[in-house]
MARBA-3410 file (N, C-alpha, C, O; in Angstrom, 1 decimal):
117
7.9,-4.3,17.2,6.7,-4.7,16.5,6.8,-4.1,15.1,7.0,-2.9,14.9 ~ 6.7,-5.0,14.1,6.7,-4.6,12.7,5.4,-4.0,12.2,4.3,-4.5,12.5 ~ 5.5,-2.9,11.5,4.3,-2.3,11.0,4.1,-2.7,9.5,4.5,-2.0,8.6 ~ 3.4,-3.8,9.3,3.2,-4.3,7.9,1.8,-3.9,7.4,1.3,-4.5,6.5 ~ 1.2,-3.0,8.1,-0.2,-2.5,7.7,-0.1,-1.7,6.4,1.0,-1.3,6.0
-1.2,-1.4,5.8,-1.3,-0.6,4.7,-0.6,0.8,5.0,0.1,1.3,4.1 ~ -0.9,1.3,6.2,-0.3,2.6,6.5,1.2,2.5,6.7,1.9,3.5,6.4 ~ 1.7,1.5,7.2,3.1,1.3,7.3,3.8,1.3,6.0,4.8,1.9,5.8 ~ 3.1,0.7,5.0,3.6,0.7,3.6,3.6,2.1,3.0,4.4,2.4,2.2 ~ 2.5,2.9,3.4,2.4,4.2,2.9,3.6,5.1,3.5,4.2,5.9,2.8
3.8,4.9,4.8,4.9,5.7,5.4,6.2,5.4,4.8,7.0,6.3,4.5 ~ 6.5,4.1,4.4,7.7,3.7,3.8,7.7,4.0,2.3,8.7,3.7,1.6 ~ 6.7,4.5,1.8,6.5,4.8,0.4,6.6,3.6,-0.5,7.0,3.6,-1.7 ~ 6.1,2.5,0.0,6.1,1.2,-0.7,4.8,1.2,-1.6,4.8,0.5,-2.6 ~ 3.8,1.9,-1.2,2.6,2.0,-2.0,2.3,3.5,-2.1,2.5,4.3,-1.2
1.6,3.9,-3.2,1.4,5.4,-3.3,0.2,5.9,-2.5,-0.7,5.1,-2.2 ~ 0.3,7.1,-2.2,-0.8,7.8,-1.5,-0.7,9.3,-1.9,0.4,9.8,-2.2 ~ -1.8,10.0,-1.8,-1.8,11.4,-2.1,-1.6,12.1,-0.8,-2.5,12.4,0.0 ~ -0.3,12.4,-0.5,0.1,13.0,0.7,-0.2,14.5,0.6,0.2,15.2,-0.3 ~ -0.8,15.0,1.7,-1.2,16.5,1.7,-0.6,17.2,2.9,-0.6,18.4,3.0
0.0,16.4,3.8,0.6,17.0,5.0,1.7,16.0,5.5,1.6,14.8,5.5 ~ 2.9,16.6,5.9,3.9,15.8,6.5,4.8,16.7,7.3,5.2,17.8,6.9 ~ 5.1,16.2,8.5,6.2,16.8,9.3,7.0,15.6,9.9,6.9,14.5,9.4 ~ 7.8,15.8,10.9,8.7,14.8,11.4,8.0,13.6,12.0,8.5,12.5,12.0 ~ 6.7,13.9,12.5,6.0,12.8,13.3,4.7,12.4,12.7,4.2,11.3,13.1
4.1,13.2,11.8,2.8,12.9,11.3,2.8,13.0,9.8,3.4,13.8,9.1 ~ 2.0,12.1,9.2,1.8,12.0,7.7,0.3,12.1,7.5,-0.5,11.5,8.2 ~ -0.2,13.0,6.6,-1.6,13.2,6.3,-1.7,12.9,4.8,-1.0,13.4,3.9 ~ -2.7,12.1,4.5,-3.0,11.7,3.1,-4.5,11.5,2.8,-5.2,11.2,3.8 ~ -4.9,11.7,1.6,-6.3,11.6,1.2,-6.8,10.1,1.4,-6.1,9.2,1.0
-8.0,10.0,1.9,-8.6,8.7,2.0,-9.0,8.2,0.7,-9.5,8.9,-0.2 ~ -8.8,6.9,0.4,-9.1,6.4,-1.0,-10.6,6.1,-1.1,-11.1,5.9,-2.3 ~ -11.3,6.1,0.0,-12.8,5.9,-0.1,-13.4,7.1,0.7,-14.0,6.8,1.8 ~ -13.4,8.3,0.2,-13.8,9.4,1.0,-15.3,9.4,1.5,-16.1,9.0,0.7 ~ -15.5,9.8,2.7,-16.8,9.9,3.2,-17.4,11.3,3.3,-18.5,11.6,3.8
-16.6,12.3,2.8,-16.9,13.7,2.7,-16.1,14.3,1.5,-15.1,13.6,1.1 ~ -16.4,15.5,1.1,-15.6,16.1,0.0,-14.1,16.2,0.4,-13.3,16.0,-0.5 ~ -13.8,16.5,1.6,-12.5,16.4,2.2,-12.4,15.3,3.2,-13.1,15.3,4.2 ~ -11.6,14.3,3.0,-11.4,13.2,3.9,-9.9,12.9,3.9,-9.4,12.2,3.0 ~ -9.2,13.3,4.9,-7.8,13.1,5.1,-7.5,12.3,6.3,-8.1,12.5,7.4
-6.6,11.4,6.2,-6.2,10.6,7.4,-4.8,11.1,7.9,-3.9,11.4,7.1 ~ -4.7,11.2,9.2,-3.4,11.6,9.8,-3.0,10.5,10.7,-3.7,9.9,11.5 ~ -1.7,10.1,10.4,-1.1,8.9,11.1,0.2,9.3,11.7,0.9,10.1,11.2 ~ 0.6,8.6,12.8,1.9,8.8,13.3,2.9,8.0,12.4,2.7,6.9,12.0 ~ 4.0,8.7,12.1,5.0,8.1,11.2,6.0,7.2,12.0,6.5,6.2,11.4
6.3,7.5,13.2,7.4,6.8,13.9,6.9,5.9,15.1,7.7,5.3,15.8 ~ 5.6,5.8,15.3,5.1,5.0,16.3,4.1,4.0,15.7,3.2,4.5,15.0 ~ 4.2,2.8,15.9,3.2,1.8,15.5,2.3,1.4,16.7,2.8,0.7,17.6 ~ 1.1,1.9,16.7,0.2,1.6,17.8,-1.1,1.1,17.1,-1.7,1.9,16.3 ~ -1.4,-0.2,17.2,-2.5,-0.7,16.4,-3.9,-0.1,16.6,-4.6,0.2,15.7
-4.3,0.2,17.9,-5.6,0.8,18.2,-5.4,1.8,19.3,-4.4,1.8,20.0 ~ -6.4,2.7,19.4,-6.4,3.7,20.4,-6.3,3.0,21.8,-5.7,3.5,22.7 ~ -6.9,1.8,21.9,-6.9,1.1,23.2,-5.5,0.6,23.5,-5.2,0.3,24.7 ~ -4.6,0.5,22.6,-3.2,0.1,22.8,-2.3,1.2,23.2,-1.1,1.0,23.5 ~ -2.8,2.5,23.1,-2.0,3.6,23.4,-1.6,3.6,24.9,-2.4,3.4,25.8
-0.3,3.8,25.2,0.3,3.9,26.5,0.3,5.3,27.0,0.4,6.3,26.1 ~ 0.3,5.6,28.3,0.3,7.0,28.8,1.5,7.8,28.2,1.3,9.0,28.0 ~ 2.7,7.2,28.1,3.8,7.9,27.6,3.8,8.2,26.1,4.7,8.8,25.5 ~ 2.7,7.7,25.4,2.6,7.9,24.0,1.4,8.9,23.7,1.1,9.2,22.5 ~ 0.8,9.4,24.7,-0.4,10.2,24.6,-0.1,11.5,23.8,-1.0,12.0,23.1
1.1,12.0,23.8,1.4,13.2,23.1,1.1,13.1,21.6,0.9,14.1,20.9 ~ 1.2,11.8,21.0,1.0,11.7,19.6,-0.4,12.0,19.2,-0.7,12.5,18.1 ~ -1.4,11.8,20.1,-2.8,12.2,19.8,-2.9,13.7,19.6,-3.5,14.2,18.7 ~ -2.2,14.5,20.4,-2.2,15.9,20.3,-1.5,16.3,19.0,-2.0,17.2,18.3 ~ -0.5,15.6,18.6,0.2,15.9,17.3,-0.7,15.7,16.1,-0.8,16.5,15.2
-1.5,14.6,16.2,-2.4,14.3,15.1,-3.5,15.4,15.0,-3.9,15.8,13.9 ~ -4.1,15.7,16.1,-5.1,16.8,16.2,-4.6,18.1,15.7,-5.3,18.8,14.9 ~ -3.4,18.5,16.1,-2.9,19.8,15.7,-2.5,19.8,14.2,-2.7,20.8,13.6 ~ -2.1,18.6,13.7,-1.8,18.5,12.3,-3.1,18.7,11.5,-3.1,19.4,10.5 ~ -4.2,18.1,11.9,-5.5,18.2,11.2,-6.0,19.6,11.3,-6.4,20.1,10.3
-5.8,20.3,12.4,-6.3,21.7,12.5,-5.4,22.6,11.6,-6.0,23.5,11.0 ~ -4.1,22.4,11.6,-3.3,23.2,10.7,-3.7,23.0,9.3,-3.7,24.0,8.5 ~ -3.9,21.8,8.9,-4.3,21.5,7.5,-5.6,22.2,7.2,-5.8,22.8,6.1 ~ -6.6,22.1,8.1,-7.9,22.7,7.9,-7.8,24.2,7.7,-8.4,24.8,6.8 ~ -7.0,24.9,8.6,-6.8,26.3,8.4,-6.1,26.6,7.1,-6.5,27.6,6.4
-5.1,25.8,6.7,-4.3,26.1,5.5,-5.1,25.9,4.3,-4.9,26.6,3.3 ~ -6.1,25.0,4.3,-6.9,24.8,3.1,-8.2,25.7,3.1,-8.9,25.7,2.1 ~ -8.4,26.4,4.2,-9.4,27.4,4.2,-10.8,27.0,4.6,-11.8,27.7,4.3 ~ -10.9,25.8,5.1,-12.3,25.3,5.5,-12.5,25.3,7.0,-13.5,24.8,7.5 ~ -11.5,25.8,7.8,-11.6,25.7,9.3,-12.8,26.6,9.7,-13.5,26.3,10.7
-13.0,27.8,9.1,-14.1,28.7,9.5,-15.4,28.0,9.3,-16.3,28.2,10.1 ~ -15.6,27.2,8.3,-16.9,26.5,8.1,-17.1,25.4,9.0,-18.2,25.0,9.3 ~ -16.0,24.8,9.4,-16.0,23.6,10.3,-15.6,22.3,9.7,-15.5,22.2,8.5 ~ -15.2,21.5,10.6,-14.7,20.1,10.2,-14.9,19.2,11.4,-15.1,19.6,12.5 ~ -14.8,17.9,11.1,-14.9,16.9,12.1,-13.6,16.0,12.1,-13.0,15.8,11.1
-13.2,15.7,13.3,-12.1,14.7,13.5,-12.7,13.5,14.2,-13.4,13.7,15.2 ~ -12.3,12.3,13.8,-12.8,11.1,14.3,-11.7,10.1,14.4,-10.8,10.0,13.5 ~ -11.7,9.3,15.5,-10.8,8.1,15.6,-11.6,6.9,16.0,-12.4,7.0,16.9 ~ -11.5,5.9,15.2,-12.2,4.6,15.4,-11.3,3.7,16.1,-10.1,3.6,15.9 ~ -11.9,2.9,17.0,-11.1,1.9,17.8,-11.8,0.5,17.6,-12.8,0.2,18.2
-11.1,-0.3,16.9,-11.5,-1.7,16.6,-12.7,-1.8,15.6,-13.2,-0.9,15.1 ~ -13.0,-3.1,15.3,-13.9,-3.4,14.2,-15.3,-2.8,14.4,-15.8,-2.2,13.4 ~ -15.9,-2.9,15.6,-17.3,-2.5,15.8,-17.4,-1.0,15.6,-18.5,-0.5,15.3 ~ -16.3,-0.2,15.7,-16.3,1.2,15.5,-16.0,1.6,14.1,-16.0,2.8,13.8 ~ -15.6,0.6,13.3,-15.3,0.9,11.9,-13.8,0.9,11.6,-13.4,1.3,10.5
-12.9,0.6,12.5,-11.5,0.6,12.2,-11.2,-0.6,11.3,-11.5,-1.7,11.6 ~ -10.5,-0.3,10.2,-10.2,-1.3,9.2,-8.7,-1.5,9.0,-8.2,-2.5,8.6 ~ -7.9,-0.5,9.4,-6.4,-0.5,9.3,-6.0,-0.4,10.8,-6.3,0.6,11.4 ~ -5.2,-1.3,11.2,-4.8,-1.4,12.6,-3.5,-0.7,12.8,-2.4,-1.3,13.1 ~ -3.5,0.6,12.7,-2.5,1.6,12.9,-3.3,2.9,13.3,-4.0,3.4,12.4
-3.1,3.4,14.5,-4.0,4.5,14.9,-4.0,5.6,13.9,-2.9,5.9,13.3 ~ -5.1,6.2,13.7,-5.2,7.3,12.7,-6.4,8.1,13.0,-7.4,7.7,13.6 ~ -6.3,9.4,12.6,-7.4,10.4,12.8,-8.0,10.7,11.4,-7.2,11.1,10.5 ~ -9.3,10.7,11.3,-10.0,11.1,10.1,-10.3,12.6,10.3,-10.9,13.0,11.3 ~ -10.1,13.4,9.2,-10.5,14.8,9.1,-11.6,14.8,8.0,-11.2,14.4,6.9
-12.8,15.2,8.3,-13.9,15.3,7.4,-14.4,16.7,7.3,-14.6,17.4,8.3 ~ -14.5,17.2,6.0,-15.0,18.6,5.8,-15.4,18.8,4.4,-15.5,17.8,3.6 ~ -15.8,20.0,4.1,-16.1,20.4,2.7,-17.6,20.4,2.4,-18.0,20.7,1.3 ~ -18.4,20.0,3.4,-19.9,20.0,3.2,-20.5,20.0,4.6,-19.8,19.7,5.6 ~ -21.8,20.3,4.6,-22.5,20.1,5.9,-22.5,18.6,6.2,-23.0,17.8,5.5
-22.0,18.3,7.4,-21.9,16.9,7.8,-23.1,16.5,8.6,-23.7,17.3,9.3 ~ -23.6,15.3,8.4,-24.8,14.8,9.1,-24.5,14.6,10.6,-23.4,14.7,11.1 ~ -25.6,14.4,11.3,-25.5,14.2,12.7,-24.8,12.9,13.0,-24.8,11.9,12.3 ~ -24.1,12.9,14.1,-23.3,11.8,14.5,-24.0,10.8,15.4,-24.9,11.2,16.2 ~ -23.7,9.5,15.3,-24.2,8.6,16.3,-25.3,7.6,15.8,-25.8,6.9,16.5
-25.6,7.7,14.5,-26.6,6.8,13.9,-26.0,5.4,13.7,-24.9,5.3,13.0 ~ -26.5,4.4,14.3,-25.9,3.0,14.1,-26.0,2.5,12.6,-25.5,1.4,12.3
END
């Protein structure tokens, strides 16, 4: 399956992004439409999985890698003590706009309560 999404193009460096984290499996970059003072997206580099619902049991390890990358970034940037939020959206009704699984890290201010439609 070819990854011609915006995120696939970022992984291949075909379009620019402000990369703030990278290892062999995960890429983290600043969201272009931030919803908090810190808004970073973490994506798998070597797996193309359109939605969380498409994740197979043998691919579950990548979710742990995304979460650990976000936590490492939060500690490294010094806002882990104050707190941060991680979110994954699945499909349109949940707000997913790029169909390549990704984790949002939000921080840098007191975040509002979750769950308001």
